[in-house]
N, C-alpha and C positions, 0 to 999 in steps of 0.2 A: 655673601658675595658683594661684589663692589660698583658703584655706577659706573655708566658709561660718563668720558669726562664731559661737564658744561663747557663751553665756552670759555666762563671764566678761568676755570682749571685749565682749559689749552693757555689761558694767555700767561697763565703765573707760571706754568709747565717754560712758557716760551721764553720768560723775563728770567728765571733760573737757569736754563739753558746758554742763555746771553750770558750771562755772568761768570757762568765757566768756561763758556769761546772766551769773554773778554781778558781773566783771568791766566790764564793758558799761554805758555812760552809758545806752543804749537796749536794754534785757534784752528786750521783744517783737519788737521789730525783727533780734537778733541772733538769737534763737529761729525767727524766720522763716528768715531767712535759713541757719540751720544746716537746716533743713526741707528749704527750697528748694531746695539745693545737694544732695540726695541723691535715687537711685532707690527709694529704699527705708529705711524710716525706725517705727524700735520706740518708743513710749513705756513705759518702767520706773516700776513703780509700789512701793511696802511691801506684799508679802503676809506674813502670819505662818505661816498653813498650806501654804506652798510651802518645801521643806528650802531650799532657796539666800537666801532670803530675800527675794527680788523677784518680779513677776508680770510680764509683756508684752504687749503691744497693738499690734498694727501700725496706725500711724497712715498710712504712705504707700506705697503700692507694691502692692497686695493682686491688681489687675487683670497688674501684671508678673511677679507670681512664679506665681500660678494657670495651671497645667498648665509649666511653666516647666521645661526640666530641668536638673539640677546643674551644668551648664557656664555656663549663663544665667543663673541666678542666683546663681553667682561673680561672676560680671562685673558683676552689676548692683550700683551705689555704698551702700551702707548704713552708716546711722546709730543710735543710740539717742539721748536726751533722758530728764531726769528727770522725775514731776508724784508729786502725792501720792496719785492713788487713779485708779481703772477710769473715772470717774467724768468725772475733766481728762484722762484719755487721749482719751476720748472727744469733749470739747469739740474737742480740740489738730486730735483726726484731720478735726471741721467745720470749724475756723477754716484751719487749715494745710496739710491731708493732701487724701486720697482722698473726705472730704467736704466739702469745701470747693466751694464757688456756682457756676458756671462763672465766669470775665469776662467782661464786656459791653464 
């Protein structure tokens, strides 16, 4: 069984995903693909008032995590993406995550 990702692991995931996005000819599509490939996605953004230097906002997977056991949560594919602020994280949630409009 794999452990729930730590803040350090989420930060590493965000760093790796930032590199993939930066290296891409289509950054928006790469971001969309990264988010689409995972069941749970956190957006990490700078936060001076937090000792680790960043805070996070779950942009995808809230309904999967609510009421789930630790074993169920560990089984979910999880990643993190970087962003500039909570406002940007909320925009990512609306565009690509739990808040996106249903497809027609």
